[in-house]
C-alpha positions as CSV (number, residue, x, y, z in Angstrom):
1,X,-76.0,-152.6,-35.7
2,X,-74.6,-155.9,-34.5
3,X,-78.2,-157.4,-34.5
4,X,-78.8,-156.0,-38.0
5,X,-75.6,-157.5,-39.3
6,X,-76.4,-160.9,-37.7
7,X,-79.9,-160.8,-39.2
8,X,-78.6,-160.0,-42.7
9,X,-76.0,-162.7,-42.4
10,X,-78.5,-165.3,-41.4
11,X,-81.4,-164.5,-43.7
12,X,-80.1,-162.6,-46.7
13,X,-79.0,-164.3,-49.9
14,X,-76.5,-163.3,-52.5
15,X,-76.1,-165.8,-55.4
16,X,-72.5,-166.8,-56.1
17,X,-71.1,-165.1,-59.2
18,X,-69.7,-168.4,-60.6
19,X,-73.2,-169.9,-60.6
20,X,-74.9,-166.8,-62.2
21,X,-76.3,-168.4,-65.4
22,X,-78.5,-166.7,-67.9
23,X,-80.0,-168.3,-71.1
24,X,-78.5,-166.4,-74.1
25,X,-81.1,-164.9,-76.5
26,X,-81.2,-166.2,-80.0
27,X,-79.2,-163.9,-82.3
28,X,-80.8,-162.3,-85.3
29,X,-78.3,-163.9,-87.6
30,X,-79.2,-167.3,-86.3
31,X,-82.9,-166.7,-86.7
32,X,-82.4,-165.5,-90.2
33,X,-80.3,-168.6,-91.1
34,X,-83.1,-170.9,-89.7
35,X,-85.7,-169.0,-91.8
36,X,-83.6,-169.2,-94.9
37,X,-83.0,-172.9,-94.4
38,X,-86.7,-173.6,-94.0
39,X,-87.7,-171.5,-97.0
40,X,-84.8,-172.6,-99.3
41,X,-84.0,-176.2,-98.5
42,X,-80.4,-177.2,-99.1
43,X,-79.9,-179.5,-102.1
44,X,-77.8,-182.6,-101.9
45,X,-74.2,-182.1,-103.2
46,X,-72.4,-184.4,-105.7
47,X,-69.5,-184.6,-103.3
48,X,-69.8,-187.5,-100.8
49,X,-67.5,-185.8,-98.2
50,X,-69.6,-182.7,-98.2
51,X,-72.8,-184.7,-97.8
52,X,-71.3,-186.7,-95.0
53,X,-70.1,-183.6,-93.1
54,X,-73.6,-182.0,-93.5
55,X,-75.4,-185.1,-92.1
56,X,-72.9,-185.5,-89.2
57,X,-73.4,-181.9,-88.3
58,X,-77.2,-182.1,-88.6
59,X,-77.5,-185.2,-86.4
60,X,-74.6,-184.4,-84.0
61,X,-73.2,-187.9,-84.6
62,X,-70.4,-187.3,-82.1
63,X,-72.9,-187.2,-79.2
64,X,-75.9,-189.0,-80.6
65,X,-75.6,-192.7,-79.7
66,X,-78.5,-194.0,-81.9
67,X,-77.6,-192.2,-85.1
68,X,-75.7,-194.7,-87.3
69,X,-73.7,-193.5,-90.3
70,X,-72.3,-196.5,-92.2
71,X,-69.7,-196.0,-95.0
72,X,-69.0,-198.6,-97.6
73,X,-67.9,-199.1,-101.2
74,X,-70.6,-199.7,-103.8
75,X,-70.2,-201.9,-106.9
76,X,-72.1,-201.0,-110.1
77,X,-71.2,-202.2,-113.6
78,X,-67.7,-203.0,-112.7
79,X,-67.0,-199.6,-111.1
80,X,-66.7,-198.7,-107.5
81,X,-68.3,-195.7,-105.8
82,X,-68.0,-194.4,-102.3
83,X,-71.3,-194.4,-100.4
84,X,-72.8,-194.2,-96.9
85,X,-76.2,-194.8,-95.3
86,X,-77.7,-193.0,-92.3
87,X,-80.4,-194.4,-90.1
88,X,-81.7,-194.4,-86.5
89,X,-80.8,-197.5,-84.5
90,X,-84.0,-199.2,-83.2
91,X,-86.3,-197.8,-85.8
92,X,-85.2,-199.9,-88.8
93,X,-85.2,-203.7,-89.5
94,X,-81.5,-204.6,-89.6
95,X,-82.1,-207.9,-91.3
96,X,-83.9,-206.3,-94.2
97,X,-81.1,-203.7,-94.5
98,X,-78.4,-206.5,-94.6
99,X,-80.3,-208.7,-97.1
100,X,-81.8,-206.1,-99.5
101,X,-79.5,-203.1,-99.2
102,X,-76.0,-203.8,-98.1
103,X,-75.5,-207.2,-99.7
104,X,-76.7,-206.3,-103.2
105,X,-74.7,-203.1,-103.2
106,X,-71.5,-204.3,-101.6
107,X,-71.0,-207.9,-102.7
108,X,-69.8,-208.7,-106.2
109,X,-72.4,-210.5,-108.3
110,X,-73.5,-210.8,-111.9
111,X,-75.7,-207.7,-111.7
112,X,-73.0,-205.2,-110.5
113,X,-70.0,-206.7,-112.3
114,X,-71.5,-206.9,-115.8
115,X,-69.3,-204.8,-118.1
116,X,-71.2,-205.0,-121.4
117,X,-72.9,-202.1,-123.3
118,X,-73.9,-199.5,-120.8
119,X,-77.4,-199.0,-122.2
120,X,-80.9,-200.2,-121.4
121,X,-83.7,-201.3,-123.7
122,X,-86.8,-199.5,-122.3
123,X,-89.3,-200.4,-125.1
124,X,-89.5,-202.7,-128.1
125,X,-92.0,-202.9,-130.9
126,X,-92.2,-205.1,-134.1
127,X,-93.4,-203.3,-137.2
128,X,-93.4,-205.1,-140.6
129,X,-91.2,-207.8,-139.3
130,X,-88.7,-205.1,-138.2
131,X,-87.8,-204.8,-134.6
132,X,-87.6,-201.2,-133.4
133,X,-85.9,-200.6,-130.0
134,X,-85.8,-197.5,-127.9
135,X,-82.5,-197.5,-126.0
136,X,-81.6,-195.4,-123.0
137,X,-78.0,-194.7,-122.0
138,X,-76.6,-196.0,-118.7
139,X,-77.8,-193.9,-115.8
140,X,-76.4,-194.7,-112.3
141,X,-79.5,-193.7,-110.2
142,X,-82.0,-195.5,-112.4
143,X,-79.7,-198.5,-112.6
144,X,-79.5,-198.7,-108.8
145,X,-83.3,-198.3,-108.5
146,X,-84.1,-201.0,-111.1
147,X,-81.3,-203.5,-110.7
148,X,-79.4,-203.3,-107.4
149,X,-82.0,-202.5,-104.7
150,X,-84.7,-205.1,-104.5
151,X,-86.4,-203.2,-101.6
152,X,-90.1,-202.5,-102.1
153,X,-90.3,-198.8,-101.3
154,X,-87.4,-196.7,-102.6
155,X,-87.7,-193.0,-103.4
156,X,-85.3,-190.5,-104.9
157,X,-84.9,-187.2,-103.0
158,X,-82.9,-184.1,-104.0
159,X,-82.8,-182.1,-100.7
160,X,-81.5,-182.8,-97.3
161,X,-84.8,-181.9,-95.7
162,X,-86.6,-184.8,-97.5
163,X,-83.8,-187.2,-96.6
164,X,-83.9,-186.1,-92.9
165,X,-87.7,-186.4,-92.8
166,X,-87.4,-190.0,-94.0
167,X,-84.7,-190.9,-91.5
168,X,-86.7,-189.4,-88.6
169,X,-89.8,-191.5,-89.6
170,X,-87.8,-194.7,-89.6
171,X,-86.4,-194.9,-93.1
172,X,-82.8,-195.2,-94.3
173,X,-81.1,-192.6,-96.6
174,X,-78.4,-193.7,-99.0
175,X,-75.8,-191.2,-100.4
176,X,-73.5,-192.1,-103.3
177,X,-70.5,-190.2,-104.6
178,X,-70.8,-188.3,-107.9
179,X,-74.6,-188.0,-107.9
180,X,-76.6,-185.1,-106.4
181,X,-79.6,-187.2,-105.1
182,X,-80.1,-189.6,-102.2
183,X,-82.3,-192.6,-101.9
184,X,-85.0,-192.7,-99.2
185,X,-85.5,-196.4,-98.4
186,X,-88.3,-197.7,-96.2
187,X,-86.9,-200.1,-93.6
188,X,-89.2,-199.5,-90.7
189,X,-88.8,-202.1,-88.0
190,X,-89.5,-200.5,-84.7
191,X,-91.5,-202.4,-82.0
192,X,-95.2,-201.5,-81.8
193,X,-98.3,-202.7,-80.1
194,X,-100.3,-205.4,-81.9
195,X,-104.0,-204.9,-82.7
196,X,-106.1,-205.7,-79.6
197,X,-109.7,-205.3,-78.4
198,X,-110.9,-201.8,-77.4
199,X,-110.3,-200.8,-73.8
200,X,-112.6,-197.8,-73.4
201,X,-115.4,-198.7,-75.8
202,X,-117.1,-202.0,-74.8
203,X,-118.0,-204.3,-77.7
204,X,-121.2,-206.3,-77.5
205,X,-121.9,-207.4,-81.0
206,X,-119.1,-206.2,-83.2
207,X,-115.5,-206.7,-84.2
208,X,-113.0,-206.9,-81.4
209,X,-110.3,-204.7,-83.1
210,X,-109.0,-201.3,-81.9
211,X,-106.7,-198.7,-83.3
212,X,-103.1,-198.8,-82.3
213,X,-100.3,-196.1,-82.2
214,X,-99.1,-196.8,-85.8
215,X,-100.8,-194.7,-88.4
216,X,-100.4,-197.2,-91.2
217,X,-101.8,-200.1,-89.1
218,X,-104.9,-197.9,-88.4
219,X,-105.4,-197.0,-92.0
220,X,-105.1,-200.6,-93.0
221,X,-107.8,-201.5,-90.5
222,X,-110.1,-199.1,-92.2
223,X,-109.1,-200.3,-95.7
224,X,-109.9,-203.9,-94.7
225,X,-113.5,-202.9,-93.9
226,X,-114.1,-200.5,-96.9
227,X,-112.9,-202.4,-99.9
228,X,-113.4,-199.6,-102.3
229,X,-111.0,-197.4,-104.4
230,X,-113.0,-194.2,-103.5
231,X,-111.6,-194.3,-100.0
232,X,-109.0,-191.5,-99.9
233,X,-106.3,-191.3,-97.3
234,X,-104.2,-188.1,-97.4
235,X,-101.2,-187.4,-95.2
236,X,-100.7,-184.0,-93.7
237,X,-97.7,-183.1,-91.4
238,X,-98.5,-181.0,-88.4
239,X,-95.8,-179.5,-86.1
240,X,-92.6,-177.7,-87.2
241,X,-90.4,-179.9,-84.9
242,X,-92.3,-183.2,-84.5
243,X,-93.7,-183.3,-88.1
244,X,-96.5,-185.5,-86.9
245,X,-98.3,-187.3,-89.7
246,X,-102.1,-187.0,-89.8
247,X,-104.1,-189.1,-92.1
248,X,-107.3,-187.5,-93.5
249,X,-109.7,-190.2,-94.5
250,X,-112.9,-189.7,-96.5
251,X,-115.0,-191.2,-99.2
252,X,-114.4,-189.4,-102.5
253,X,-117.8,-190.3,-104.0
254,X,-119.8,-189.5,-100.8
255,X,-118.2,-186.7,-98.7
256,X,-118.9,-183.1,-99.5
257,X,-115.9,-181.4,-101.1
258,X,-116.3,-178.2,-99.1
259,X,-116.1,-180.2,-95.9
260,X,-112.9,-181.9,-97.1
261,X,-111.4,-178.6,-98.0
262,X,-112.3,-177.0,-94.7
263,X,-110.7,-179.8,-92.7
264,X,-107.5,-179.8,-94.8
265,X,-107.3,-176.0,-94.6
266,X,-107.4,-176.1,-90.8
267,X,-104.8,-178.8,-90.6
268,X,-102.5,-177.0,-93.0
269,X,-102.7,-173.8,-91.1
270,X,-101.6,-174.9,-87.7
271,X,-98.4,-173.0,-86.6
272,X,-97.3,-175.2,-83.7
273,X,-93.9,-176.8,-82.9
274,X,-95.3,-180.1,-81.8
275,X,-98.4,-182.3,-82.0
276,X,-98.4,-185.4,-79.7
277,X,-101.9,-186.6,-79.5
278,X,-105.4,-186.6,-81.1
279,X,-106.7,-184.7,-78.0
280,X,-104.3,-181.8,-78.8
281,X,-105.4,-181.8,-82.5
282,X,-109.1,-181.7,-81.5
283,X,-108.5,-178.5,-79.5
284,X,-106.6,-176.9,-82.3
285,X,-109.1,-177.4,-85.1
286,X,-112.5,-176.9,-83.5
287,X,-114.4,-173.7,-82.9
288,X,-114.1,-172.5,-79.3
289,X,-117.3,-172.3,-77.3
290,X,-118.1,-171.1,-73.8
291,X,-119.4,-174.4,-72.5
292,X,-116.5,-176.6,-73.7
293,X,-119.0,-178.8,-75.5
294,X,-117.1,-181.4,-77.7
295,X,-117.6,-180.7,-81.4
296,X,-115.8,-183.8,-82.7
297,X,-116.1,-187.5,-81.9
298,X,-113.1,-189.6,-80.9
299,X,-113.1,-193.4,-81.2
300,X,-110.7,-196.3,-80.9
301,X,-112.9,-198.6,-83.0
302,X,-112.3,-199.0,-86.7
303,X,-115.8,-200.2,-87.3
304,X,-117.3,-197.0,-85.8
305,X,-115.0,-194.8,-87.8
306,X,-116.0,-196.7,-91.0
307,X,-119.7,-196.3,-90.3
308,X,-119.2,-192.5,-90.1
309,X,-117.0,-192.5,-93.2
310,X,-119.8,-194.1,-95.2
311,X,-122.2,-191.5,-93.9
312,X,-120.2,-188.7,-95.4
313,X,-118.0,-187.7,-92.4
314,X,-114.2,-187.3,-92.2
315,X,-111.9,-189.3,-90.0
316,X,-108.5,-187.9,-89.0
317,X,-105.9,-190.3,-87.5
318,X,-102.8,-188.9,-85.7
319,X,-99.7,-191.0,-85.7
320,X,-98.8,-192.2,-82.2
321,X,-102.4,-192.0,-80.9
322,X,-104.8,-195.0,-80.9
323,X,-107.8,-192.8,-81.5
324,X,-109.5,-191.5,-84.6
325,X,-111.3,-188.1,-84.7
326,X,-114.6,-188.0,-86.5
327,X,-115.9,-184.7,-87.8
328,X,-118.3,-183.0,-87.9
329,X,-120.3,-184.2,-84.9
330,X,-123.8,-183.3,-83.8
331,X,-125.5,-183.8,-80.4
332,X,-127.2,-187.0,-81.5
333,X,-123.8,-188.7,-82.1
334,X,-122.7,-188.3,-78.5
335,X,-125.7,-190.2,-77.2
336,X,-125.5,-193.1,-79.6
337,X,-123.3,-196.1,-79.8
338,X,-122.1,-198.0,-82.8
339,X,-123.6,-201.1,-81.2
340,X,-127.1,-199.7,-81.7
341,X,-127.2,-200.7,-85.3
342,X,-126.2,-204.2,-84.5
343,X,-129.2,-204.7,-82.3
344,X,-132.8,-205.1,-83.2
345,X,-134.6,-201.7,-83.6
346,X,-136.7,-202.1,-80.5
347,X,-133.7,-202.8,-78.3
348,X,-131.5,-200.1,-79.8
349,X,-134.2,-197.4,-79.4
350,X,-134.8,-198.5,-75.8
351,X,-131.1,-198.0,-75.0
352,X,-131.1,-194.6,-76.7
353,X,-134.1,-193.5,-74.6
354,X,-132.2,-194.7,-71.5
355,X,-129.2,-192.6,-72.5
356,X,-131.3,-189.4,-72.9
357,X,-132.7,-190.1,-69.4
358,X,-129.2,-190.6,-68.1
359,X,-128.1,-187.3,-69.6
360,X,-130.9,-185.4,-67.8
361,X,-130.2,-187.2,-64.5
362,X,-126.5,-186.5,-64.7
363,X,-127.0,-182.8,-65.5
364,X,-130.0,-181.9,-63.4
365,X,-130.9,-184.3,-60.7
366,X,-128.6,-182.9,-57.9
367,X,-129.7,-179.3,-58.8
368,X,-133.4,-180.4,-58.7
369,X,-132.9,-182.0,-55.3
370,X,-131.4,-178.8,-54.0
371,X,-134.2,-176.6,-55.5
372,X,-137.0,-178.9,-54.1
373,X,-135.6,-179.1,-50.6
374,X,-134.8,-175.4,-50.5
375,X,-137.8,-173.8,-52.2
376,X,-140.4,-176.2,-53.5
377,X,-141.1,-178.6,-50.7
378,X,-144.8,-178.5,-51.5
379,X,-144.5,-180.6,-54.6
380,X,-143.3,-183.6,-52.5
381,X,-145.7,-186.1,-50.9
382,X,-146.0,-185.4,-47.2
383,X,-144.6,-188.7,-46.1
384,X,-141.6,-188.3,-48.3
385,X,-141.1,-184.7,-47.1
386,X,-141.2,-185.9,-43.5
387,X,-138.6,-188.6,-44.3
388,X,-136.2,-186.1,-45.9
389,X,-136.6,-183.6,-43.0
390,X,-136.1,-186.4,-40.4
391,X,-132.9,-187.6,-42.2
392,X,-131.5,-184.1,-42.3
393,X,-132.4,-183.3,-38.7
394,X,-128.9,-184.2,-37.4
395,X,-127.0,-182.8,-40.3
396,X,-125.2,-179.5,-39.2
397,X,-124.5,-178.2,-42.7
398,X,-126.9,-176.4,-45.2
399,X,-128.0,-178.5,-48.2
400,X,-125.5,-176.8,-50.6
401,X,-122.5,-177.7,-48.5
402,X,-123.8,-181.2,-48.0
403,X,-124.3,-182.0,-51.6
404,X,-121.0,-180.4,-52.7
405,X,-119.2,-182.5,-50.2
406,X,-120.7,-185.7,-51.6
407,X,-120.3,-184.7,-55.3
408,X,-116.7,-183.7,-54.9
409,X,-116.0,-186.9,-52.9
410,X,-117.6,-189.0,-55.6
411,X,-115.5,-187.3,-58.3
412,X,-112.3,-187.8,-56.2
413,X,-113.1,-191.5,-55.9
414,X,-113.8,-191.8,-59.6
415,X,-110.5,-190.1,-60.5
416,X,-108.5,-192.1,-58.0
417,X,-110.0,-195.3,-59.5
418,X,-108.8,-194.3,-62.9
419,X,-105.2,-193.2,-61.9
420,X,-104.2,-196.1,-59.6
421,X,-103.0,-199.4,-61.1
422,X,-105.7,-201.4,-62.7
423,X,-105.8,-204.4,-60.3
424,X,-106.8,-202.2,-57.4
425,X,-108.7,-199.5,-59.3
426,X,-112.2,-201.1,-59.1
427,X,-111.5,-202.0,-55.4
428,X,-110.8,-198.4,-54.5
429,X,-114.0,-197.3,-56.2
430,X,-116.3,-199.8,-54.5
431,X,-114.7,-199.8,-51.1
432,X,-114.2,-196.0,-51.1
433,X,-117.9,-195.3,-52.0
434,X,-119.3,-197.8,-49.5
435,X,-117.0,-196.9,-46.6
436,X,-117.1,-193.1,-47.1
437,X,-120.9,-193.1,-47.7
438,X,-121.7,-195.2,-44.6
439,X,-119.2,-193.3,-42.4
440,X,-120.6,-190.0,-43.5
441,X,-124.2,-191.0,-42.7
442,X,-123.2,-192.5,-39.4
443,X,-121.3,-189.3,-38.4
444,X,-124.3,-187.2,-39.3
445,X,-122.4,-185.2,-42.0
446,X,-124.8,-186.1,-44.8
447,X,-128.3,-187.5,-45.0
448,X,-129.0,-191.0,-46.4
449,X,-131.3,-189.8,-49.2
450,X,-128.5,-187.6,-50.5
451,X,-126.3,-190.7,-50.8
452,X,-129.0,-192.2,-53.1
453,X,-129.2,-189.0,-55.2
454,X,-125.4,-188.9,-55.7
455,X,-125.2,-192.6,-56.4
456,X,-128.0,-192.4,-59.1
457,X,-126.3,-189.4,-60.6
458,X,-122.9,-191.1,-60.8
459,X,-124.4,-194.3,-62.3
460,X,-126.3,-192.3,-64.9
461,X,-123.0,-190.6,-66.0
462,X,-121.5,-194.0,-66.8
463,X,-124.3,-194.7,-69.3
464,X,-123.2,-191.9,-71.6
465,X,-121.2,-193.5,-74.5
466,X,-118.8,-190.6,-75.2
467,X,-116.4,-189.8,-72.4
468,X,-115.9,-186.1,-73.5
469,X,-119.6,-185.4,-73.5
470,X,-120.1,-187.2,-70.2
471,X,-117.3,-185.1,-68.7
472,X,-119.0,-182.0,-70.0
473,X,-122.3,-182.9,-68.2
474,X,-120.5,-183.8,-65.0
475,X,-118.7,-180.4,-65.1
476,X,-121.9,-178.3,-65.6
477,X,-123.8,-180.3,-63.0
478,X,-122.2,-178.1,-60.4
479,X,-123.5,-175.0,-62.2
480,X,-127.1,-176.2,-62.0
481,X,-126.6,-177.1,-58.3
482,X,-125.7,-173.5,-57.6
483,X,-128.6,-172.2,-59.8
484,X,-131.0,-174.5,-57.9
485,X,-129.7,-173.3,-54.5
486,X,-129.9,-169.6,-55.5
487,X,-133.3,-169.4,-57.3
488,X,-134.9,-172.9,-57.3
489,X,-136.7,-174.0,-60.4
490,X,-136.5,-170.4,-61.8
491,X,-132.7,-170.5,-61.7
492,X,-132.6,-174.0,-63.3
493,X,-135.0,-172.8,-66.0
494,X,-132.9,-169.8,-66.8
495,X,-129.8,-172.0,-66.9
496,X,-131.5,-174.5,-69.2
497,X,-132.7,-171.6,-71.5
498,X,-129.1,-170.2,-71.8
499,X,-127.7,-173.7,-72.2
500,X,-130.1,-174.7,-75.1
501,X,-129.6,-171.3,-76.7
502,X,-125.8,-171.9,-76.8
503,X,-126.4,-175.4,-78.2
504,X,-128.5,-173.9,-81.0
505,X,-125.8,-171.4,-81.9
506,X,-123.0,-174.0,-82.1
507,X,-121.8,-175.2,-85.5
508,X,-119.4,-178.1,-86.1
509,X,-117.5,-177.6,-89.4
510,X,-120.5,-175.8,-90.8
511,X,-123.1,-178.2,-89.5
512,X,-125.6,-177.1,-86.8
513,X,-124.8,-178.9,-83.6
514,X,-128.4,-180.0,-82.9
515,X,-129.3,-181.0,-86.4
516,X,-131.8,-182.2,-87.6
517,X,-133.9,-180.6,-84.8
518,X,-132.8,-177.0,-85.2
519,X,-133.0,-175.7,-87.8
520,X,-136.0,-178.1,-88.2
521,X,-135.5,-180.2,-91.3
522,X,-136.6,-183.6,-92.6
523,X,-134.3,-186.2,-91.0
524,X,-135.1,-188.9,-93.5
525,X,-134.6,-191.6,-91.0
526,X,-131.5,-189.9,-89.4
527,X,-133.0,-188.6,-86.3
528,X,-132.3,-189.9,-82.8
529,X,-134.5,-193.0,-82.8
530,X,-133.6,-195.7,-85.3
531,X,-136.0,-196.7,-88.0
532,X,-136.0,-200.4,-89.2
533,X,-132.9,-201.2,-91.2
534,X,-134.9,-201.6,-94.4
535,X,-136.0,-197.9,-94.0
536,X,-132.6,-196.4,-93.7
537,X,-132.5,-195.3,-97.3
538,X,-131.0,-191.8,-97.0
539,X,-127.9,-190.3,-95.5
540,X,-128.3,-187.3,-93.3
541,X,-129.5,-184.3,-95.3
542,X,-127.5,-181.8,-93.1
543,X,-124.3,-183.5,-94.3
544,X,-125.0,-182.5,-98.0
545,X,-123.4,-185.6,-99.3
546,X,-122.8,-186.4,-103.0
547,X,-124.8,-189.6,-102.7
548,X,-128.1,-189.0,-100.8
549,X,-129.2,-192.6,-100.9
550,X,-127.6,-195.2,-98.7
551,X,-129.6,-198.1,-100.1
552,X,-132.4,-198.8,-102.5
553,X,-136.0,-198.3,-101.6
554,X,-136.5,-202.0,-101.7
555,X,-133.3,-203.4,-100.2
556,X,-134.6,-206.8,-99.3
557,X,-135.4,-207.9,-102.8
558,X,-135.5,-211.5,-101.8
559,X,-138.7,-210.6,-100.0
560,X,-140.1,-207.7,-102.0
561,X,-139.2,-208.1,-105.6
562,X,-141.8,-206.5,-108.0
563,X,-140.7,-208.7,-111.0
564,X,-141.1,-211.9,-109.0
565,X,-144.6,-210.8,-107.8
566,X,-145.7,-210.1,-111.4
567,X,-144.5,-213.5,-112.6
568,X,-146.4,-215.2,-109.7
569,X,-149.6,-213.2,-110.6
570,X,-149.3,-214.3,-114.3
571,X,-149.0,-217.9,-113.2
């Protein structure tokens, strides 16, 4: 008994009662009040004290240090009114507020001290030498909007929800006694990153501008390239708590209406509390597939987004993320670069062929090596087979363990190079690959030819333009390694058959993923290889755009103009 008591005393644990803390469950009444508040937004009261108390309670001004509630006296037409403004410190421009909001409203001047007839001439017409005037009586909200607030963007709101949304986005809300509306004034002045060159998409012959975290800066970059009124940019809020703004961009006279409606339907039917990045949005709006194949493109280049907009695609920009999402996307899009159209046709097509080769190498080369060395040695030349057998003579592991060690080591080096600080990232990649590879060969853990196979596979994966698709190929490379080890070429063939079958079944926003190859249709110059630029007359038929033609049949009329040829013949 004494030993048992000593054991219990040393190793048993009883939590102290004073530290026993449980999270209380949300009461039904509280849930009902939240639902009612969301369904029936509270309207702004005419009483200034009630509005002030409501805003103080909503924003917890007693403990929130960055919520500023500034009370003052407003002068308008010789009368004084109580007023207050609410804003978030650090998100507004204080100088603009002082010069264009507080000074015109607080200081006495000719505008707010005039005590003449309290009416306003809103229209004037002269008929038969008789002047006819339409006069509107004095109205405080319209008077403030038109005379006392010289700020560019001012909007009247009637509910607290609208006012709070404006404050959270970096605006200022003005409440005035005796009127049941507030003024949402745009005064955004928070610090943001300036437009810089792309970091992840290398530019060869193209503009050196990239998206930033501010949604309005990103939309302006697109507007500067597409100087057309048919460019539509709609804002949709996603997230019950964050209310993240998403800009849906499309060309009204080009993009298919059903595609636009489908994208907006998916965005409007996302029941999530928060949306923080374009990567999260991509996962929420695409159809799920077993292979994890990306179904939308992401880009940080405005020129790339613009090219796809003019082809009938839709671009969605998420506030706070320097990436745009392009939808729908097909397999061809992941193996092409926006630089291809800036190069001559021969050079661009040569690079595209290299990318297809790089994709096959990334996905299949290690699996083919395992299959050949395990099952199909007879297809190798005798001298090469002897070299492989001689290099593997001192290796104690089977081929599958050997290649998995090197592939996983290469992926670890790549991930480490991305995560460490940028000055030493490339150093770790180069030194790690050289040191580990040479040490592994010297120790007899792996064969030298396997180092070559893994190095070629890794280099080929870097040639794929889209990171998501390259990651997908790297991930499924291990599956084909296992299939090659189990059943040789037969296993790889079965895996390829299943893989291609799944590709054929995928659809991205109603478009077949491997269009225009399956179902087989006329590409009209929108296949994988580029035609000459003067032959790119049609947009992709699988997009079903409103305008099929991208340019006239004879685009270089300076060279091929039928009228000029006729005149020359007559002469």
